[in-house]
C-alpha positions as CSV (number, residue, x, y, z in Angstrom):
1,X,99.3,72.8,80.1
2,X,101.9,74.3,77.7
3,X,100.2,77.7,77.9
4,X,101.7,80.9,79.2
5,X,100.6,82.0,82.7
6,X,99.1,85.4,82.8
7,X,101.2,87.8,85.1
8,X,98.1,88.6,87.0
9,X,98.0,85.2,88.8
10,X,101.4,85.3,90.4
11,X,100.9,89.0,91.1
12,X,97.6,88.3,93.0
13,X,99.2,85.4,94.9
14,X,102.2,87.6,95.9
15,X,99.8,90.4,97.0
16,X,97.8,87.9,99.0
17,X,100.9,86.6,100.8
18,X,102.1,90.2,101.5
19,X,98.7,91.1,102.9
20,X,98.7,88.0,105.1
21,X,102.1,88.9,106.5
22,X,101.0,92.5,107.1
23,X,97.8,91.3,109.0
24,X,99.9,88.9,111.1
25,X,102.4,91.6,111.9
26,X,99.8,94.2,112.7
27,X,97.1,92.2,114.5
28,X,98.9,89.1,115.6
29,X,97.7,85.5,115.3
30,X,94.2,86.3,116.5
31,X,90.6,86.6,115.5
32,X,91.3,90.2,114.6
33,X,94.1,89.2,112.3
34,X,92.0,86.6,110.6
35,X,89.2,89.1,110.0
36,X,91.6,91.7,108.8
37,X,92.9,89.2,106.3
38,X,89.4,88.3,105.1
39,X,88.7,92.0,104.6
40,X,92.0,92.4,102.7
41,X,91.3,89.3,100.5
42,X,87.9,90.6,99.5
43,X,89.5,93.9,98.5
44,X,92.2,92.2,96.5
45,X,89.7,90.0,94.7
46,X,87.3,92.9,94.0
47,X,90.2,95.0,92.7
48,X,91.3,92.3,90.3
49,X,87.8,91.8,89.0
50,X,87.1,95.6,88.6
51,X,90.5,96.1,86.9
52,X,89.8,93.4,84.4
53,X,86.1,93.9,83.8
54,X,85.0,97.3,85.4
55,X,82.4,95.3,87.4
56,X,82.1,94.8,91.1
57,X,79.8,91.8,91.8
58,X,77.0,92.3,94.3
59,X,77.8,88.8,95.8
60,X,81.1,90.1,97.0
61,X,80.4,93.8,97.8
62,X,77.2,93.0,99.7
63,X,78.6,90.0,101.6
64,X,81.6,92.2,102.6
65,X,79.1,94.8,103.9
66,X,77.2,92.3,106.0
67,X,80.3,90.7,107.4
68,X,81.5,94.2,108.5
69,X,78.2,95.0,110.1
70,X,78.2,91.7,112.0
71,X,81.8,92.0,113.1
72,X,81.0,95.4,114.6
73,X,78.7,93.8,117.1
74,X,81.8,92.5,118.9
75,X,83.1,95.9,119.7
76,X,85.6,96.9,121.2
77,X,87.7,93.9,120.2
78,X,87.2,94.5,116.4
79,X,87.6,97.5,114.2
80,X,84.7,99.8,115.2
81,X,81.5,100.0,117.1
82,X,78.1,99.0,115.7
83,X,77.1,102.7,115.6
84,X,80.3,103.6,113.7
85,X,79.8,100.7,111.4
86,X,76.2,101.6,110.5
87,X,77.0,105.3,110.0
88,X,80.1,104.3,108.0
89,X,78.1,102.2,105.6
90,X,75.5,104.9,105.2
91,X,78.1,107.7,104.7
92,X,80.1,105.6,102.2
93,X,77.0,104.8,100.1
94,X,75.5,108.2,100.4
95,X,78.6,110.2,99.5
96,X,79.0,108.4,96.2
97,X,75.3,108.3,95.6
98,X,75.2,112.1,95.7
99,X,78.4,112.3,93.6
100,X,76.9,109.9,91.0
101,X,73.7,111.9,90.7
102,X,75.4,115.3,90.8
103,X,77.7,114.3,88.0
104,X,74.8,112.9,86.0
105,X,72.8,116.1,86.4
106,X,75.8,118.2,85.3
107,X,77.0,116.1,82.3
108,X,74.2,113.7,81.4
109,X,76.8,110.8,81.9
110,X,77.4,108.2,84.5
111,X,80.7,108.9,86.3
112,X,80.5,105.9,88.7
113,X,79.1,102.5,88.8
114,X,76.8,101.4,91.6
115,X,79.3,98.7,92.5
116,X,81.6,101.5,93.8
117,X,78.8,102.8,96.0
118,X,78.3,99.4,97.6
119,X,82.1,98.8,97.9
120,X,82.5,102.1,99.8
121,X,79.6,101.2,102.0
122,X,81.2,97.9,102.9
123,X,84.5,99.7,103.7
124,X,82.6,102.1,106.0
125,X,80.9,99.1,107.7
126,X,84.4,97.7,108.5
127,X,86.4,100.8,109.3
128,X,83.7,103.3,110.5
129,X,82.4,106.7,109.5
130,X,85.6,108.7,109.9
131,X,87.5,106.4,107.5
132,X,85.3,107.5,104.5
133,X,86.9,110.9,103.8
134,X,90.4,109.4,104.0
135,X,89.5,106.5,101.7
136,X,88.0,108.8,99.2
137,X,90.9,111.3,99.3
138,X,93.5,108.5,98.8
139,X,91.4,106.7,96.2
140,X,90.7,109.9,94.2
141,X,94.3,111.1,94.4
142,X,95.7,107.7,93.2
143,X,93.1,107.3,90.5
144,X,93.6,110.8,89.2
145,X,97.4,110.3,89.2
146,X,97.1,107.0,87.3
147,X,94.5,108.4,84.9
148,X,96.5,111.5,84.1
149,X,99.7,109.5,83.6
150,X,98.0,107.1,81.3
151,X,96.7,110.1,79.2
152,X,100.1,111.7,79.2
153,X,101.7,108.6,77.7
154,X,98.9,108.0,75.3
155,X,97.5,104.8,76.8
156,X,94.0,106.3,77.5
157,X,91.9,109.2,76.3
158,X,90.0,111.5,78.6
159,X,86.8,109.6,77.7
160,X,88.0,106.2,78.7
161,X,86.6,104.9,82.0
162,X,89.0,103.9,84.8
163,X,87.9,101.4,87.4
164,X,87.6,103.1,90.8
165,X,87.4,100.0,92.9
166,X,91.2,99.3,93.0
167,X,92.0,102.8,94.2
168,X,89.2,102.8,96.8
169,X,90.7,99.5,98.0
170,X,94.2,101.0,98.3
171,X,92.7,103.8,100.4
172,X,90.9,101.3,102.6
173,X,94.1,99.2,103.1
174,X,96.1,102.3,104.0
175,X,93.5,103.4,106.5
176,X,93.2,99.9,108.0
177,X,96.9,99.5,108.7
178,X,97.8,103.1,109.5
179,X,94.9,103.7,111.9
180,X,95.8,100.5,113.7
181,X,99.4,101.6,114.1
182,X,98.4,104.9,115.7
183,X,96.1,103.6,118.4
184,X,96.7,101.8,121.7
185,X,93.4,99.8,121.6
186,X,91.3,98.8,118.7
187,X,88.6,101.5,119.2
188,X,88.2,102.7,115.7
189,X,89.3,105.9,113.8
190,X,86.1,107.7,115.0
191,X,87.1,107.6,118.6
192,X,90.7,108.2,117.7
193,X,89.8,111.5,116.2
194,X,86.7,112.6,118.2
195,X,87.1,110.6,121.4
């Protein structure tokens, strides 16, 4: 159409292809591989939206949450048991809910959006309760590193908001692929640590 193509489009397409290859390599040509790719695709789309608009649509975060809960009913062939999934969703939402209100009480400002709470709940539903600390640790570390670097080079001030969704998503992807590579059967990170 004689218009320049935004770099985000080929970048998203390339990322989607790489995630598909990773899912195929890790989970094989299987139902598990397809579900892993659906999970990854949701995270990619949500990250792109959050990065561009600082908004995580309920239609995506809540549908991802429900798909994760439903998938858990087919344990042990999928990512975690129903119990792990329910506790993961509750812990994901609850952790950021307390963080949100604690920050608001201390500063009078909102430090998180409620979309982040729903996104972490969905991640917990897919990956289980024990994944939540790792996702938060990775996401907060990456987000802080990017934010501090942007401030150091003068791209942002300390008052500018940074979308948290993409960093949570990176944490969830690392947990998804790394926990799978360290277990013999797909029994979830909860049993891997505590079983």
